[in-house]
C-alpha positions as CSV (number, residue, x, y, z in Angstrom):
1,M,42.9,5.9,-0.6
2,I,46.2,4.7,0.9
3,L,48.8,7.3,1.8
4,R,52.3,7.0,0.3
5,E,53.7,7.2,3.7
6,S,51.6,4.3,5.0
7,S,53.7,1.9,7.0
8,N,51.8,-1.1,5.7
9,P,50.2,-0.5,2.4
10,E,49.7,-4.2,1.7
11,L,47.7,-4.6,4.9
12,A,45.7,-1.4,4.0
13,H,44.9,-2.9,0.6
14,K,43.8,-6.3,2.3
15,F,41.5,-4.3,4.7
16,I,40.0,-2.3,1.8
17,N,39.3,-5.4,-0.1
18,F,37.7,-7.0,2.9
19,L,35.4,-4.0,3.3
20,L,34.4,-4.3,-0.3
21,R,33.3,-8.0,-0.1
22,P,29.5,-8.1,-0.7
23,D,28.8,-9.9,2.6
24,I,30.8,-7.4,4.5
25,A,29.4,-4.4,2.7
26,A,25.9,-5.7,3.2
27,A,26.5,-6.3,7.0
28,N,27.9,-2.7,7.3
29,A,24.9,-1.2,5.5
30,V,22.5,-3.1,7.9
31,T,24.5,-2.1,11.0
32,A,24.8,1.5,9.9
33,R,21.2,1.6,8.7
34,T,22.1,3.0,5.3
35,T,22.5,1.9,1.8
36,T,25.4,0.7,-0.1
37,T,26.8,1.2,-3.7
38,N,28.2,-2.3,-3.7
39,A,26.2,-4.2,-6.3
40,G,26.9,-7.6,-4.7
41,A,25.8,-6.3,-1.3
42,R,22.6,-4.8,-2.7
43,K,21.8,-8.2,-4.3
44,L,22.4,-9.9,-0.9
45,L,20.3,-7.3,0.9
46,L,17.4,-7.7,-1.6
47,Q,17.5,-11.5,-1.3
48,G,17.3,-11.1,2.5
49,E,14.5,-8.6,2.2
50,R,12.6,-11.1,-0.1
51,Q,13.0,-13.9,2.3
52,K,11.9,-11.8,5.2
53,F,8.8,-10.7,3.3
54,L,7.9,-14.2,2.3
55,A,8.4,-15.6,5.9
56,E,7.0,-12.7,8.0
57,E,4.7,-10.5,6.0
58,W,3.3,-12.6,3.2
59,P,1.4,-15.0,5.6
60,R,-0.5,-12.0,7.0
61,V,-1.2,-10.5,3.6
62,H,-2.3,-13.9,2.2
63,Q,-4.6,-14.5,5.2
64,T,-6.2,-11.0,4.7
65,I,-6.7,-11.7,1.0
66,Q,-8.4,-15.0,1.8
67,R,-10.5,-13.5,4.6
68,L,-11.8,-10.8,2.2
69,G,-12.4,-13.2,-0.6
70,L,-10.3,-11.2,-3.0
71,T,-9.5,-12.8,-6.5
72,P,-6.2,-12.6,-8.3
73,E,-7.9,-10.5,-10.9
74,E,-9.1,-8.0,-8.3
75,L,-5.7,-7.7,-6.9
76,L,-4.1,-7.2,-10.3
77,D,-6.7,-4.6,-11.2
78,A,-6.1,-2.7,-8.0
79,A,-2.4,-2.9,-8.6
80,K,-2.9,-1.2,-12.1
81,E,-4.9,1.7,-10.5
82,K,-3.1,5.0,-9.9
83,P,-2.7,5.8,-6.2
84,K,-5.2,8.4,-4.9
85,S,-3.4,11.5,-3.6
């Protein structure tokens, strides 16, 4: 919201539009350790999370799967099971 009495409403609109850019909204969410309602920012954050998983976590998970000799069928069956409380 920009007040009627604002000394520079045009600059205020530019600043708000800047904050609403998906890349800026995503950076703000990461910095503030919070979520965002900006759909474009959420898409960017999800892409980043996917890339991080594939680069950092998946190699360890894959190595464990191989070490244990688990088959794709076993993994899919386990994914279908309801978690035990």
